[in-house]
N, C-alpha and C positions, 0 to 999 in steps of 0.2 A: 250775426243774426240782425235782422231788420224787421220791425213789427210796429203796430199801434195798437194801444190798448187805453181803455177808460179807467176810471179810478178804483173799479172794482176788478181789475185785471181781464175783464172781457175784450175778447179780440175778434169775434166773430158772430155771425147770424146768418143761418141758411146758407152756407157755404159762400158768404160774402162778408162786407163788413157793414154794420149797422149805421154808419156816419159817413158824411161827405165833408172833407177838408180840403178847400182850394189851396192849391199849392203843394198838396203832400205828395201826389204823384210826380211833380217836378223834382222835390226833395228826395224821393224813392230812386229817381232815375239818376240824379247826381251822385248819390251814393253807391249805387250798384253798377253804373256804367263800366263796362270792360272787365268786371269782375264775374266770375262763374256764380251763378245763383242756383242754390238747390231747393226745390220744392218738393211736396208730395204730390201724387197724382190728382188728388181732388183739388188742391190749390191751383195746379196748372189747369185743369179743366174749368174752374171758376174763371181764370183769366181768360182762356179759349184761344190763346195763340202763344207762340214764343215770344219772350221781350227781346226787342232788337237791341244790337250793341253789346251783348254779353252772352256768353254760353248759358243755355238753360239745361240745367240737370234734373231729371224727375226721377223721385225714388218710387218704385212700384214693386209689389210682390208679384204682380202679373208679368210673367216672362214674355207674354205675346204681345203686350202693350207697347205702342210706339206712336209717334206723331212727328210729323215733318219739322225739322228745325230744333228738335230737342233730342238729347241723349238719354235714355232710359238706364237706370242702375237698380239692381236688385235689393241695395242696402244703403244706409247712410255712409259707413265705411268706404265702400266702393264708390259713391259719389264724392267724397273727400279726396280719394286717391285720385279721381278724374279731375278735380280741381288742382291738385298737385301737379299731374301731368300737364294741364293747360298751362300753368305757369313756367313749367320747365321747357315746354315747347315754345313759348312766346317770350321768354325774358329777353330778348333783343329786339322785339317788335317794337319801333318807336311810335306806332300808333295807339297803343295802350294808355288808358285814361288814368292809370293809377298815379297817386302822389309818390314820386321817388323816395320821399322821407318816411313813407308807411311801409310796413310789411306787407306782402300780397295778402288780400282776404278773399276767401271763400263764402259766400253769403246764404245763410239759410233764410228763407222768406216765408215759410209755412209749409203745412198747417201744423196745428197746436201738438199732434203727436210726434211729428217730426223735431219741432222745437223740443219738446220734452226729451226727446232721445238725444239730441245735440247738446243740450244744457250742460253736460259736464265737460264737453270739449270747447265750449263757447267762451271765447276770450273778451269778446266786445259786442255790445248791444247798441244798435242805432233803435231809440224807441220814441215814437211820438206818443207823448202822454197827455190823454184829452182829460180835462178838468171837467168831467161831466159823468153821468150815470146812464147807461143804455140797456135795453132790453136785448138778450142774446141768448146763444146756446154753448159758445166755446170760449174758454178761459185759458188764460196763460198760467196754469195752475203750478207749472214747474219754476217760476219765477220768484225770489225771494229777494226785497230790496237789501236785506243785511249782507247779501253776497257781492254786492257792486259798490263801487265808488263812482260818482258823477265826474265825469272829465270835462264836459261842456254841457251849456243849457242855452238854447235861443227860445225866449218866450214869444209867444204869438197870439194873436186875438183877431178871430173872424165874426164880425157881427155879435159879438158878446160871447162867442164861444172862446174860452181860453184853452190853449194848449202850448207844449213845449216840445222841441226836438232835443233829446237828450243823447249823449253818447256816455255809456257806461262800460267800465272795465272792472275786471276781476282785480282786487287790491294786490294779490301776488303776481300780478302779470309780468312785472318788471324784475322779478327775483330770479 
């Protein structure tokens, strides 16, 4: 899973993000490139186009919904299966960007409902934690700090705005 949140677990406002952090999109691209990304329909529509260099999977209950350059799935489980199929079909593809030392990842990128549904299956979270409070209407309410261990932290500062790129994993991930 990959997302950004403020100190109060706020992740969105009016189908977008209530902040702009220079470099965050570059970080997002670096982490997700070559990996299947799963998002809800509203998240896809807020982005407005398929993200290049990675399979775009959209979960929607509307069986008629379609968009060029994306694959629609009726459920999160079906989208996960699509991710497994992607890796099965591309395991010998030398153009993949994956780190050979890491297991294949299927990335959940939003929205909040999909993140909530995926939380029990999520093993790693790439989290941009913003040391600020914003106004908004969507929170990462399924996230509890006590469920996660910090594997890495990269502190950042932009014009006084402090934030950090965290990689969190479940403590029992390696058991």
